[in-house]
N, C-alpha and C positions, 0 to 999 in steps of 0.2 A: 305054751307056758313051760312045759318040761324042757324044751330046747333052751329057752332063755335061762332057766334056773341051772341047768347043767353047765352051760358055758360060763355063767356067772361064778359057779363054784369051782369048776375043774379047768376051764380053758379061758381065763379072763384076758390072757395076753398070749395069743397064739396065731402066727401068720397063716399056717396051713388051714386052721379051722376058719379063720376070717375069710380066706379066699374061697374055700368050699361053700361057706354059708352065703357069701355074696353071689356066687354063681347060682346057688339054689334059689335064692330070693329073686334073682333076675329071671330065672326060668318060669316064675309064676306070672311073668309080664308079657304083654304084647311087645315084641322087640322091634327096634328100628335099625335097619342097616343103611348107613349113609355113604354115598359115593363121594366122600370128601375126606382128604387126608388131614384136614385141619378142623376137627370138631373139638370144642373145648368148653369148660365151665369152671366156675369158682363155687365151691361149697364151703360150709362152715360147721363148726362143732356146737353152735348154739350159744346164745348170750345176748342180753338186751343192748339196744342202741346202735349196733353196727349196721352199716348199709352195704357191706361188701357184696352180699349176694344179689343186691339190686343194681349196684353201680358197676362193679367189676365186669360183669358180662357185657355191658354196653361198650366197654373198651375192647373186649375180645371181638365183638361184632364189627366194630369200626376197623379193627386190624384184619378183617377178612374171615374170621372164624364163623362156623355154624354152631349155634348154641341151643341144643335141646335141653331144657332144664326141668327136671322132675323134682318137686319140692314137697316138704311137709310143713304144716302150719307152725309158726313160731310162737313162743310164749315169752313175752306178750306180743311181739311183732316180728314175723318173718317176712320174707319176700312175697310169697304167694298169697298170704292172708292180707298183706297190705294192698297188693294189687286188686284183691277181691273187693276192696272198698269202693272201687271205681265202678259205677253203674254200667252193666253190660259186659264187663271183662269176664271172659270164660276161663274158669280154672280147671274144668273137667273137659278134656279133649279126647276124641277118638283118634285112632291111628291115622285116618284120612285127614282129620283136622290138623293134627300135628304136622303131617307132610305138607299140607297147604300153607300152614303158618310159616314153616321154615322156608318154603319156596318164596313166600311174599316178603318176609322180614329177616330171614336167617336166624330168628330167635323165637322159641316157643317156651313158655313158662306155665307148667301145669302140675296138678296134684298127683302124688303117688297114691292113686286110688283107682277103683274101677278097672280100666284096662292096663294101667301102668304100675308095675311092682305092687300089686295089692297085698301080697304076703308081707312085704316090708312095712306097709302102712299098718297092718294088724300087729306085726311084731313091735313096731314103734309104740303102739298103745300098751302092749304088754310090758314093754320096758318101763314105761311110765308107771304102770300099776305095781310093778315088782321092784321098784328102786334099782333098775338096771340100766339107766340111761347113760351112766358113765363107765360101763364095762368096755375096755378098749377093743376087744375082739368084736363085740356087737356094734360098736360105733363104726369101726372101719368097714365091717361087712355091710351095714346099712348104707353108708355113704357110697361105697363102691358099687353096690347092687344097682343103684339108680343110674350110675354112669355106664355100666355094662348094658343095661336095658336100652339105652338111647345111643349107644355106639360112640361114647366120648373117648377121645384118644389122649387129650391133655386135660389135666385137672389141677387147679390150685385149691388149696385148703387153708382157710382162715382158722387156725387153732386158737381159740379164745381162752386165754389162761387166767383163771381166777379160782378162788375156793369153791365156787359153785359150778365150775366148768365141767362139761361132759367128757373132756379128753385130757384132764390133768389140772390139778389145783395149784401147781407150782411149775416153774420153768423146767426143772429136772424131769419131773414126771411127764409133762407135756412133750418134751423133746423125745423121750423114750416112746411115747404113744405115737408121735408123728413119724418116727422111724418104723413103727409097726404098720402104719398106714402106707408109707412109702414102699416097704417091702411086700406088702400084700398087693398093692397096685402093680408092682413089677411082675408078680406071679400071674397077674391077670392081663399083662401086656398093655397096661395103661401107664402113661408117663405122668407121675404125680409130683407136685411141688408144694409141700406144706410150709406155711409161714406162721410163726407164733406172734400173737398180739396180746397186749395187756388189757384184760377185761375187768380189772379191779375198779376202774372208773369209767363213767360214760364216754363212749367214743366220740359222740357229738351230741348236741343239745336237744334234738327232736326225738321224743320217746313216745311211741304209740303207733298204731297202724296207719291212721291218716296223717299223723305227724311225719312219718317216714316219707309220705308223698309230698308234704310241704318242704321237707329237706331237699328232695329231688328238685323241686321247682326253684329253690334258693340256689342250688348248684347250677342248673341249666341257665338261669337268668343272670348268672355271675353276681349274685347278691349274697353269697354265703359269707358268714363271719369267719374270723380267723380259725376258730375251733372247728367249724364244719369244713373249711378248706384243708386243714391238716388231715382230717379224716378222708377227704377226697383223695389226697395224695397216697394214703394207705391203700385205698381201693385201686388206684392206678398201679401202685407198686406190686400188689398181689397179682393183678392182671399181667404185668410185665414178667413176673416169675414163671408163669405157666404157658408162655408161648414160645415157639421156636425162635432161635436167634434172629433169623431173617425177618421175623414179624415184629420185633421189638420197636423198630423205628416207627412203624405205623401206630403203635400204642402211644409212643412218646408224642407224636404229632397230632393225636386226637384232640379236637377242640371241644369246648362245652356245647357248641352248636351241633357238632357231630353226635355227641351223647344224646342230645334232645331228639335229633332226627331218628336215631336207632330206637329210642324209647317210644316215640310216637308211631313209628311204623309198626312196632309190636302191638301197641294199643289197638290200632285199626285191624291188624291181622287177627286179634283175639276178640273181636266183636264189639269194641267200644270206640270212642273218639277222643281226640286231644281235648275237645271242649268238655267232655264229661270229667276228664282228669282235672282240668282247670277249675271246674265247678266244685269238685271235691276239695281241692286245695283251698279255694276261697271260703267255702263253708267252714272248713276247719280253722282257718285263720280268724274268721269272724267270731268263733266260739272261744277264742283265747283272750278274754277280757278280764277274767278273774285272776287276781294276783296272790302269790304266796310271798310273804315278807319275812326277813330275818327277825328272830325273836330277841336276839341280843348281838352285840358286837362279837366278831370272831371270824374264824376261817370257815369257808364253805366246805361242806362234806356231803356228798350224795351217796347214801348206802344203796348201791345199785342192785344188790340182790334183794333187799327188802322192797325197793321200788318195783322190781320185777314181780315179786310175789304178790304185792298189793294190786298191781294191774291185772295179773292173772285172776285173782279172786274176784275183782270187779267184772272182768270179762265173763267168768263162769256164771255170775248172777244173771247175765243177759243172754247166755247161750241157749240155743234151741235147735231143733231140726230145721226150722225155717231160717234161723240166723246162726250159721255155723261159725262165723268169724265176727263176733260182736266187737264193737270198738267204743265202749262207753266213756273211757277216760284217756287223757293224753297230757303230756307235759312238754313245755318248752323251757329249758333251763337258760337263765339269763346271766349267770355268773359261772366262771370257770372253777373246776375243783381246786381247792386250796387258796382261792382268792379271798382277801380280807374284805369284810363288809361291815357296815354300821347297822345298828338296830333299826328296823323299819325299811331297809333297802329291799327293793323287789329282787327276788332271786329266781323266781319262776312264774310262768303263767300256766293255768290249768284249764283243761276242757273237762267238764263234768256232766253227768246225766241230769236232765231237768227234774227228774223225779227223786233225785238223791243229792241235791246240790250241797247242802250243809255237811252231810255225812262224808261225802267224797272229799270235800275241801278240807275238813278237819283231819281225815285219814292221812292225806298226803302232806299236809302241813306238819303233822306230828313227825313225819319221816325226814323232811328236808329243811324245815325252818329253824332247827336247832343247830347253831354253829358250834365249832369245836375250838379248843384253846391252842392248837398247834396245827401247822399246815400239812395236809395230805393231798397229794395230787399225782398225776401220772409221771411227772418229772422229779418230784421230791416228796419226802415224808419226814415229818418232824420226829424227833426222838425225845421221849419223856425220861427224865432222870428219876432215880428213886430217892433223891435227897429232899 
């Protein structure tokens, strides 16, 4: 706690401190040394609805990379806690299991806990408790400690820029923080490639832990709508940024079938099956029969930070030692941000817990069923005059 508060107060933006802390956090871990010059991963600074930490690594694997990925749970939906929804998927791995998984599928995705970077896991919880999640030095150290521990040589970083962002609430601040990350990585002999993305609006329409798995299936089966396809292109672009020049053609040529093969090989390597994944996807789809409709004519606006907070509160209601990654609610957005709708049009479907149907439905309807009088979206924002 003292370290967190000291850095928060005195060294919030410091390359040397970030590099030193990253190394110390990594020393608390069982370390992996890989005899492979092309180890890579894509990390993120946190924020709801993006799939980059699930999809971009598949492009890296298809291009020949070995991807040992140490993750922390997302709020409301990160990569590791989404995969944990698949029955049998092992999120806690021993060193031996990581080695075996990488040998089988070239991809291992596991929690920063137990054997791997346990001190970072504890520090992450302290950052949450002491409102230090957005301190640049701590963010950079945390991200890079996990890369050091598993011998990552190339890392892409999805810097999700929004007022609630952990690494900058505007493009100027986020750019400065991305430079901190880049310079810290250089000190640690890691080749880093940060990319800024706009997190003010949902990246894609599937929001929730199992909804992320549904989104993957839409991608793999070439059934994604235009919104999801655009996000897939972001995932591919971020993968392209963090590979050596000679590997980029392999990323470009990666097909949706290639992505599925890489994903399913990892499922098997980490203790589950493709059928268990399909079962989870189908169960989630079947639960999306309740609709949220627009309360009046107007432009669609999704307050993504409020949606995130609401989902986290619902998850916390159901969290326990036996259920560390609960998934009681999920949304599938049916209209694009800024799109004009008529009163009564379906704008989303919602998956809700059977013991709290009415309360959850009302909660999320209050957030997204109210349209606004001017368009706001990722490509445009209306301007209100004062006359």
